[in-house]
C-alpha angles and dihedrals in degrees: 000000000000124000116253138194113231111265119267112228131185114221119241121195127189103220118226096004103070127263116329097176141332125177149187136288110191132154130209122337097303127093111305121258124233117296124251118214137209118196118234119205121224090255092052091048089053088055089063102036103024144268094280094051112137135161116251107234102184141022135037094321095047114157093014119113118253124205127184118219122221092259091052104260118136122222129189128216138164088229138260125335115220130219125289120232110215134185094235093258092109131247101249086261100071132099111297095028120118119290133201126181114245123229120270112234141173099201129048099001143137114263113202119214134187109213127192134174112255088245093061130080118260110253097168097121094049098039098047096083090053093051092046089054091051091053091048090052090049088052093049091054092047091051092047090057092047092051091046095048101034111006091242136108123255124189133178113246108230141171109258135202125235091278093056093254127128106283114230115193126193126245126188117206106213128213114286089237142325109326092001130118121247113279108240095178117120089260093048096050094043090047090052090050092047092049092048091058098261093129107102110153093224095053135080115206121217105196121197105201116206092214144042134280117260085241112070116237097027118127101177152341127210133190116241142171130215102233122132097179116125095225140117086240093059108141090241090056091069099247119179109298098018095083131196127330124231127211110188116195122183122213093232137004093239140003113283094016118137091205113109117216088185093061097047128065096288101099092050091041095054092043087050088058089051089056093048109268125177112022123199100248099038118124110272090009118152088217115223089012089077093223139085140240101243110103127219086037125123095234100033136090128135147235091030103152093273116144092229097049116137126231088226124043133196128243111215122205114316096267132074114270138188094229101342093199094044088223108091110054111337130048121143091200114021118186123239111276095026119122094244092052091070105019135062108303124180086208093059121107085236088074102101095198098062126063114217125198139166117248113260109238112245106229098156113110120218117264111247127183131190121200122229114276115229108256138223094022138157091213100112092188102051124188118236122203139171146122132289139144119301119244101038129078122253119216121205113203122195122202130189126232091278093055097253117137109244102169143010138179131187126208138172114241118232124251092282093048098254117139138183129181135171126211113249097205122058121247120227117241110280147085121308143171130208137197132183121217136185131186119208129214091269091057096255114142123210120196128196125231112275118264119205124205142162129228110208127204114266111248106222139186119220118222136178123203135186121212119280092202139016127186142164117258094182119015128008138289109253097177145006132006139227091300089059088067098056098090143010094257105126091259099130134204107214132195123182131189136169094234116005121002113210132175141165139210131205130208114200131197093035113156112251093218095074118162095184140012132198132180129206120194136175121183150114143217128230087224126035112262143143110260121210117207113198136183123211116242105208093192093056095033092229142096118259117207113240104174142004121190140138126275128195138170089286113085115252132195121217119191118187106186123195093345116221096234125191109244118356127333089236089065087074094058118079122237130009102244097105099279139031147151132305114203126199126187130199127193136169128189105225128119116244091357127153120214113211121193123189099174137019125166140148128217125198144170123225135166 
């Protein structure tokens, strides 16, 4: 997931009636700095929550805010949640972050609505794909936390359309009265949904409002009950009599803002309140604030006006989490003695709005194919190709006739799964078999059918050539020519230099498919020296030393049979048109020396 800076919140305080909401100001990824607060009058608070907003002074929902919908139903909320300020790196819930389809359900599910004021154009058809993507990203994060905390899958239960996608229904918020604008407060939007029939007791409604809250800076408001009991009848689990929950999410915190409350943590945050996060006594809870003290967490920001807020807060890993400590409101597998093992836990199977399932073990090996290998063939380094799964290496193993492995090569298939790999060491003539294998991420290994093939001995022709040219590189020719080098007849080719005589010979018309190369030399030096014999590598564009040994005035023969050449013998033949030139160079460090050569020839095998 992407890195995220802890959200920046502006504190709101309801003067004279106790704390309505305060929130966090934090910068970067370090510990947050002290919060700054802005007082909110009762009238301004009512803009965000609704005209009937009042603080509950007694009973189970004490210190929460109660609002009464137009049709008479009462909802409870901790108050409005203000905008997050991000560094542009994303929250893990933005476009491009992982997605996972939620589970379609017909009972106890999340129903997604697109709400607009009656004065605004209807954008339902164009906005639906965006909202569906947001819900899939919420679900991917939820599942990540379930796998991390309990090695099991967790998926939001949602209402789906006929294609199995998240269903998004439209909602029009009417004018608040004759001559009045539509009321987009929490109370106004929830009342509109309730009046439109979106009030099923076994449904939570996540409402994406195409507009802004009457109170500037607010991104969302969600209904919530104080109830810590670990029971299917928990008030947040929509038991009989509790009714549906509403999560209202505004498109922006203020008119003209480019910040999207839809694309940050707000939809998942408000739905989290609907499901009962965060309870008063939970570890790291802020108490009546309804949040927690772990930063970079969907449900946490502090200080938020809660009576249990801490002066120091904790940064969890640098990615957004849905309960990063798995100890405050969501743990798919709490241990005995932990708070969430005996108190309301959104990660419990008792939560009717999330579907839990155990991962299905992947026991299916990847499918691997290996193409037929040409046979019989004299290519001792055959190429193997076939098809496998992209993203994992394929290993080709070669066995001899006795079943012993004699070679192997691994290669990564391309994006379509095709692979091709050539052996780097030559196989001896004989019978062989090959298989290709690939192991997937789950540890399953798939193996191709065996392919048999035969490597035949290369039929070669032996040839011996004399130089076609000989010339001094350093010094001057004082006797003979290329013809003088054709036989050991005493007819000498001589090169003399004041400091270091050097000469070279070329053999033309040499086949460029050599399989071996030998050199025979007879010569002497008027002064004792160490002669270096070198062969030109046309691929590298440089001479490669073959031999170094002493010469004196007595003639010496040097035979280099089947030279162990670096690379391929064909690298030492110019061109690629069937034949080319082989070039040899001779040098000796001796002042005023004369190099005398009686014989120079090369021998080679080629098909």
